[in-house]
N, C-alpha and C positions, 0 to 999 in steps of 0.2 A: 332338524330339517335340512334339506339338501343344500340350500343356498347360504346357510349360516356360516360355513367355513370360509366362503368367499368374502363375506363381510368382515370377518376377523383378520383376513390377510391384508386388506386395503390399508389400515393404519400402519402395519409393519412395512409395507412397500413405500408408503409416504415417508416414514422415518428414515429408511435406508437411502432413499433418493435425495432427501433434503438435508440430512445431517451426515454428509460424507466425510468432512474433515475430522481427523482425529489426531490427538497429540500422543506420541509414543515415548515421551520422555521417561515415563515411569517404567517402561519395559527395557530401557537401555541400561547397560552396566554402569555402576557408579564411576568407574575410571574412564569411561568413553569421553572423548573430547568433542562434544557437540554443543553448540551454543543454544540452538532451538531447532529441534527436528520436527517437522510437520509433514505428514504423509497423507495424501488423499487416497481413499479406497476406491478402486475402479469398479464401479457397479453399473451395469446397464439398466436403465429405467425402462418401463414399458412404453414410454412415449418419447419422441425425439426432443433433444435439448437444443432447439434452434437458436435461442437467444440466451444471453446471460440473465439470470434472475435479477429483477429490480429489488433494491433494498430500501427500507424506510429509515430515515435518519432524523425524524422530527425530534426525538429526545436529545439530540446533540446540538440543536440550534442554539447559538450563543455560548457554547461550551469552549473552555480554554484548558489546554493540556500542555504540560511540559514533558517532552519525550526526547529520546535519541532515536533517529530513524536508521535502523540497521538493515542494510540491503541483503538480499539473498545470496549475493556473491561476497559477503563478509566485510563490508565497509560501513562505517558510520558516516552519514551525510554531514558535511561541514560547510558553513558559510563564513568565510574569513573576514577579517577587518578591512580588506580591500575589495570585498564583494565577490571574491573568487569562490566558486562552488566546486567542491571535490569530496572525495571519500577518504577517510583515514581508518587505520586499523586500531588506533589508540582510543580505547573506550573512554578514557578520562579527559579527552580534549574538550576544552571549554566551548569551542565553536561548534561542537556536535550537539549541544543542548538547544533544542528548538521549542518555540511556543507554537502550538497548532491551535489556531483560533477559528471557530466556525463562524463564517460570515453570512451564511444562509444554509438552508437544509442541504446537506451533502457537499457543501463547498467550503473550503478552508483556505486560510492564509497561513504561511509558515515563515516564522521569523527567528533568527538566531538570537538567543538571549544575550550572549556575550558581545557580539559585534553589532547587533541592532539592525542588520540587513535582512530584508525580506527575500525569500526565494521567488524568482520570477522566470517566465518563459516568454520569449517574444514570438511574433508571427512566423518566423523562420525556424522555430524550435530550439533556439539557443537558450540555454539555462544560465542564469546569472543572479547576482545579488544586487539589491538596490535599497537605498535608504528611504526612497519615496514609495509609498504604497500606491499601486495602480491596478488596473484591470489585469495586467500581466501577472500579478501576484495571486490570482485566484485559481485554485486547483480543485477538481472534483475528486473527492476521497471515496474510495470504494474498497470494501473488504472482499477479497477474492475467496474462492472455494478452498484454497489451501491455508487460509488464515492470515495471509499477508495482505497488506494494503497496497493499492496503486493510486497514483496521483497524476491526473491528466489535466492539461490546461483547460480552464473553463471556457475561454473565449476563442482559442485558436485550434484549428484543425488542419490536417494536411490531406488533400485529396479525399475529403469527407470523413477521414479517420481521426480519432483523438490522438493527441501527442502527449506522451507520458514522460514523467521524470524517470531517469535511468542513469545508473553508474556502470561504466564498462569494467572489464577485468583489471584495469589499472587504477580504478577509482575515479576516473574522469567522467564528467557528465556526457552522455550521448545526446546528439541532436534529436529533438522530439520527432522530427520527420522520419527517423529510422526506427522508431519504437512501436511495439505492439503490446497489448496487455498480456499476451501469452508468454512474452519474453520474461524469463526469471529475473533479468537485470532490472525490471521495472517493479519488482516486488520488495516491499519494505515492511519490517516489523517495528511498530512504534513502541520502543522499550521504555519502561518507567525509569525516571531519573532517581538514582539512589544517593 
């Protein structure tokens, strides 16, 4: 029949548009020095992508994970014994092991296992560590299309926009007021602790 080929193409278009991220690690040469290479295929969908797609995280509510948050600019997030938040290139740093605890659907608290400090962001976008858990310690966790996660303050916004956790090119935290989800400095891979 004339319309049957159109019906067969629809599932393929849906797969192409919604499953864009791919991992090319298997295609890289064994000697290549890449920690994790993720590339998004640029495909134009037949409808406009006005908003980022909402994700459902109901399966993660109450979840607790131990991870190292590895930024896309090659730093591991650390929360030191004095509450200082910074990035390090040393994978084995004890302060880089964090507990990511789901406090409600899509919202997490991040705490350093070694120092016991929670990651926090105040209303001015300053990132810091604190021993006392508060509303400043809640972050919206979102998996972006490139496979990395972003963490935005749950309670604070700047001019109507979310404020994201970010490390600059020197490994220092950027003020949340200067961040956007499109900035690669806001993208983190939650790496398994080995």
